[in-house]
C-alpha positions as CSV (number, residue, x, y, z in Angstrom):
1,X,67.8,-34.9,-14.5
2,X,65.2,-35.0,-11.8
3,X,62.8,-37.9,-12.0
4,X,59.4,-37.3,-10.4
5,X,58.4,-39.7,-7.7
6,X,55.3,-41.8,-7.9
7,X,53.7,-39.7,-5.1
8,X,54.3,-36.6,-7.2
9,X,52.8,-38.2,-10.3
10,X,49.8,-39.2,-8.2
11,X,49.3,-35.6,-7.0
12,X,49.3,-34.5,-10.7
13,X,46.8,-37.1,-11.8
14,X,43.3,-35.6,-12.3
15,X,40.4,-36.9,-10.3
16,X,38.5,-39.6,-12.2
17,X,35.1,-38.3,-13.4
18,X,32.0,-39.6,-11.7
19,X,30.4,-42.4,-13.7
20,X,27.6,-41.2,-15.9
21,X,24.1,-42.8,-15.4
22,X,23.3,-45.4,-17.9
23,X,20.9,-44.3,-20.7
24,X,19.4,-46.1,-23.7
25,X,20.6,-45.5,-27.2
26,X,18.0,-42.9,-28.1
27,X,18.6,-40.9,-24.9
28,X,22.4,-40.9,-25.5
29,X,21.8,-39.5,-29.0
30,X,19.4,-36.9,-27.8
31,X,21.6,-35.8,-24.9
32,X,24.5,-35.4,-27.3
33,X,22.7,-33.5,-29.9
34,X,20.6,-30.6,-28.7
35,X,19.6,-29.6,-32.2
36,X,17.9,-33.0,-32.7
37,X,16.2,-32.6,-29.3
38,X,14.9,-29.2,-30.2
39,X,13.6,-30.4,-33.5
40,X,11.8,-33.3,-31.8
41,X,10.2,-30.9,-29.4
42,X,9.1,-28.7,-32.3
43,X,7.7,-31.7,-34.1
44,X,5.7,-32.6,-31.0
45,X,4.3,-29.1,-30.9
46,X,3.5,-28.6,-34.6
47,X,3.5,-32.2,-35.8
48,X,5.5,-31.0,-38.9
49,X,9.1,-30.9,-40.1
50,X,10.5,-29.8,-43.4
51,X,12.7,-32.2,-45.4
52,X,16.0,-30.6,-44.2
53,X,14.9,-30.9,-40.6
54,X,13.8,-34.5,-41.1
55,X,17.2,-35.3,-42.5
56,X,18.8,-33.9,-39.3
57,X,16.5,-35.8,-37.1
58,X,17.1,-39.1,-39.0
59,X,20.8,-38.6,-38.9
60,X,20.8,-37.7,-35.3
61,X,18.3,-40.2,-33.9
62,X,18.9,-43.2,-36.0
63,X,22.6,-42.6,-36.8
64,X,22.2,-44.0,-40.3
65,X,20.3,-47.0,-39.1
66,X,17.9,-46.8,-42.0
67,X,20.7,-47.4,-44.5
68,X,22.1,-50.5,-42.8
69,X,20.5,-53.7,-41.4
70,X,19.3,-53.2,-37.9
71,X,17.0,-55.2,-35.7
72,X,13.3,-54.2,-35.5
73,X,13.5,-54.2,-31.7
74,X,16.3,-51.6,-31.7
75,X,14.6,-49.2,-34.1
76,X,11.3,-49.7,-32.2
77,X,12.9,-48.8,-28.9
78,X,14.3,-45.6,-30.4
79,X,11.0,-44.6,-31.9
80,X,9.2,-45.2,-28.6
81,X,11.8,-43.1,-26.8
82,X,10.9,-40.2,-29.0
83,X,7.2,-41.0,-28.5
84,X,6.4,-42.4,-31.9
85,X,3.9,-45.2,-31.4
86,X,2.7,-45.8,-34.9
87,X,3.3,-49.6,-35.5
88,X,3.1,-49.3,-39.2
89,X,5.7,-46.5,-39.2
90,X,8.0,-48.6,-36.9
91,X,7.8,-51.6,-39.2
92,X,8.3,-49.6,-42.4
93,X,11.2,-47.6,-41.0
94,X,12.9,-50.7,-39.6
95,X,13.1,-52.1,-43.2
96,X,13.8,-49.0,-45.2
97,X,17.1,-48.9,-47.2
98,X,16.4,-46.0,-49.6
99,X,16.3,-42.2,-49.2
100,X,12.7,-42.2,-50.2
101,X,11.8,-42.5,-46.5
102,X,11.9,-38.7,-46.1
103,X,8.3,-38.0,-47.1
104,X,7.0,-40.8,-44.9
105,X,9.0,-39.6,-41.9
106,X,7.5,-36.2,-42.2
107,X,4.1,-37.8,-41.9
108,X,5.4,-39.9,-39.0
109,X,6.5,-36.9,-37.0
110,X,3.1,-35.2,-37.6
111,X,1.6,-38.2,-35.9
112,X,3.7,-38.0,-32.8
113,X,1.6,-39.0,-29.8
114,X,0.6,-36.2,-27.5
115,X,-1.9,-35.5,-24.7
116,X,-5.4,-34.6,-25.9
117,X,-7.0,-31.5,-24.5
118,X,-9.9,-32.9,-22.4
119,X,-12.8,-31.0,-20.8
120,X,-15.8,-32.2,-18.8
121,X,-19.2,-30.8,-19.9
122,X,-21.8,-33.3,-18.5
123,X,-25.3,-33.1,-19.8
124,X,-27.8,-32.5,-17.0
125,X,-29.6,-35.5,-15.4
126,X,-32.8,-33.9,-16.5
127,X,-31.9,-34.0,-20.2
128,X,-34.9,-35.1,-22.4
129,X,-35.4,-38.7,-23.6
130,X,-33.6,-40.3,-20.7
131,X,-30.2,-39.6,-22.4
132,X,-28.5,-39.6,-19.0
133,X,-30.3,-42.3,-17.0
134,X,-27.9,-42.1,-14.0
135,X,-27.5,-45.9,-13.9
136,X,-24.2,-47.1,-12.4
137,X,-21.6,-48.3,-14.8
138,X,-18.6,-50.5,-14.1
139,X,-16.8,-50.5,-17.5
140,X,-15.7,-53.8,-19.0
141,X,-15.2,-52.5,-22.5
142,X,-14.6,-49.3,-24.5
143,X,-16.8,-49.1,-27.6
144,X,-15.7,-47.0,-30.6
145,X,-18.1,-45.1,-32.8
146,X,-17.8,-42.5,-35.5
147,X,-20.3,-39.6,-35.8
148,X,-21.5,-40.2,-39.5
149,X,-21.4,-36.4,-39.8
150,X,-18.5,-35.0,-41.8
151,X,-19.1,-31.4,-40.7
152,X,-19.6,-31.5,-36.9
153,X,-16.8,-30.9,-34.3
154,X,-16.8,-32.3,-30.8
155,X,-18.5,-29.2,-29.4
156,X,-21.3,-29.6,-31.9
157,X,-21.8,-33.2,-31.0
158,X,-22.0,-32.2,-27.3
159,X,-24.5,-29.5,-28.1
160,X,-26.7,-31.9,-30.0
161,X,-27.2,-34.0,-26.9
162,X,-29.2,-31.1,-25.3
163,X,-30.7,-29.7,-28.5
164,X,-34.5,-29.3,-28.2
165,X,-35.0,-30.7,-31.7
166,X,-33.2,-34.0,-30.8
167,X,-35.8,-36.6,-30.0
168,X,-33.6,-39.7,-29.9
169,X,-32.7,-41.7,-26.8
170,X,-29.1,-41.9,-27.7
171,X,-26.0,-40.6,-26.0
172,X,-22.2,-41.2,-25.5
173,X,-19.6,-40.7,-22.9
174,X,-16.8,-38.9,-24.8
175,X,-16.4,-37.3,-28.2
176,X,-13.1,-36.4,-29.8
177,X,-12.0,-34.4,-32.8
178,X,-8.8,-33.0,-34.2
179,X,-8.5,-30.4,-31.3
180,X,-10.1,-31.7,-28.1
181,X,-12.1,-34.3,-26.3
182,X,-15.3,-33.6,-24.3
183,X,-16.7,-35.9,-21.6
184,X,-20.5,-35.6,-21.9
185,X,-21.6,-38.3,-19.4
186,X,-19.7,-39.4,-16.3
187,X,-17.6,-42.5,-16.9
188,X,-19.3,-44.3,-14.1
189,X,-22.8,-43.9,-15.6
190,X,-24.5,-45.7,-18.4
191,X,-25.0,-44.0,-21.8
192,X,-27.3,-45.2,-24.6
193,X,-24.9,-45.8,-27.5
194,X,-24.6,-49.5,-28.5
195,X,-28.1,-50.2,-29.9
196,X,-28.4,-53.4,-27.9
197,X,-31.0,-52.3,-25.3
198,X,-30.1,-53.5,-21.9
199,X,-27.2,-55.7,-23.3
200,X,-23.6,-55.5,-22.4
201,X,-22.9,-52.8,-25.0
202,X,-25.0,-50.2,-23.2
203,X,-24.7,-51.5,-19.6
204,X,-21.0,-52.6,-19.5
205,X,-19.2,-50.4,-22.0
206,X,-17.8,-46.8,-22.1
207,X,-18.4,-45.1,-25.5
208,X,-16.2,-42.8,-27.6
209,X,-17.5,-41.0,-30.7
210,X,-14.8,-40.0,-33.3
211,X,-15.7,-36.9,-35.3
212,X,-15.4,-37.3,-39.1
213,X,-14.7,-33.6,-39.8
214,X,-11.4,-31.8,-40.0
215,X,-7.9,-33.3,-40.2
216,X,-8.6,-37.1,-40.1
217,X,-5.0,-38.0,-39.2
218,X,-5.0,-35.7,-36.2
219,X,-8.4,-36.8,-35.1
220,X,-7.5,-40.5,-35.3
221,X,-4.2,-39.9,-33.4
222,X,-6.2,-38.1,-30.7
223,X,-8.7,-41.0,-30.6
224,X,-6.0,-43.6,-30.3
225,X,-4.2,-41.6,-27.5
226,X,-7.5,-41.1,-25.7
227,X,-8.6,-44.7,-26.1
228,X,-5.4,-45.9,-24.5
229,X,-5.8,-43.5,-21.6
230,X,-9.4,-44.5,-20.9
231,X,-8.5,-48.2,-21.0
232,X,-5.5,-47.7,-18.7
233,X,-7.6,-45.7,-16.3
234,X,-10.2,-48.4,-16.1
235,X,-7.6,-51.2,-15.8
236,X,-8.5,-52.5,-19.2
237,X,-6.5,-53.6,-22.2
238,X,-6.7,-53.2,-26.0
239,X,-8.5,-56.5,-26.1
240,X,-11.4,-54.8,-24.4
241,X,-12.0,-52.5,-27.3
242,X,-15.2,-53.0,-29.2
243,X,-16.8,-51.6,-32.3
244,X,-20.4,-50.3,-32.3
245,X,-20.8,-53.0,-35.0
246,X,-20.0,-55.7,-32.4
247,X,-23.1,-54.9,-30.4
248,X,-25.7,-54.0,-33.0
249,X,-24.4,-54.9,-36.4
250,X,-24.4,-51.3,-37.5
251,X,-21.4,-50.4,-39.8
252,X,-19.8,-48.2,-37.2
253,X,-17.2,-46.7,-36.8
254,X,-17.5,-46.4,-40.6
255,X,-14.3,-44.5,-40.9
256,X,-12.4,-47.6,-39.8
257,X,-14.7,-50.2,-41.4
258,X,-15.7,-48.9,-44.9
259,X,-13.2,-48.0,-47.6
260,X,-15.5,-45.4,-49.0
261,X,-15.3,-43.5,-45.7
262,X,-11.6,-43.8,-45.0
263,X,-9.2,-40.9,-45.7
264,X,-6.3,-43.4,-45.8
265,X,-6.5,-47.0,-46.9
266,X,-4.5,-48.0,-43.8
267,X,-7.1,-46.6,-41.4
268,X,-8.5,-50.0,-40.5
269,X,-9.9,-51.4,-37.3
270,X,-6.9,-53.7,-36.8
271,X,-4.6,-50.7,-37.3
272,X,-6.5,-48.7,-34.7
273,X,-6.4,-51.5,-32.1
274,X,-2.7,-52.2,-32.8
275,X,-1.9,-48.5,-32.2
276,X,-3.8,-48.5,-28.9
277,X,-2.0,-51.7,-27.8
278,X,1.4,-50.2,-28.7
279,X,0.8,-47.2,-26.4
280,X,-0.4,-49.5,-23.6
281,X,2.7,-51.7,-24.0
């Protein structure tokens, strides 16, 4: 019987595969399961999954992590890898041990963070009642308002700034609804929004109006995403967020301050600021 030599064996040995680049757990799961990846992309587009699809995503992304003890940090890292920034959702999912999580996860994927359509439509410098004074602004804060109008969209709030029947000296930089954000005054100019005259609210803060109409969950998710972007662009942090209430005492943004104006009991000011902080990291 012929015995192959060591050199012959060496010639028959296949080349060793090139080492694969290191990836985190979530990336490995997604790379190995295109159906999960496709469902996540669909969730980002529509913000909706049916229960069967949710089960596939949970099984694929978490690998059963919800049914066994896992560290919060691990689950949090997986959620962030698939762009889920809701802190309440992260904490809830990290501790869930029952199948009743399905309905909540549907809601979670509808809240997937995404870019907010943003357009610039500045009011003229000649707008009545000095609504665009042209004074230079170096932002130190971002002040959050809500419109106190449960029917208007962002486009309607922008139109009101130049409406001939509007006789108020009041304005804002950006307004956001469930579909878009509109920049109405340049971000390097003062707007009259804080109700504190020449105080720091008006002279040192950007302003964002949150519409109260339409899908509140989508609107708040857009507001959170946009607030994080505005802060990051200005080199600011979540600690630089302010309520209209902080400057003038007005109960605003009422949709985050008053239970009677919330669509969800969890929509509090602390929740909002925590969500922004989570995106900023």
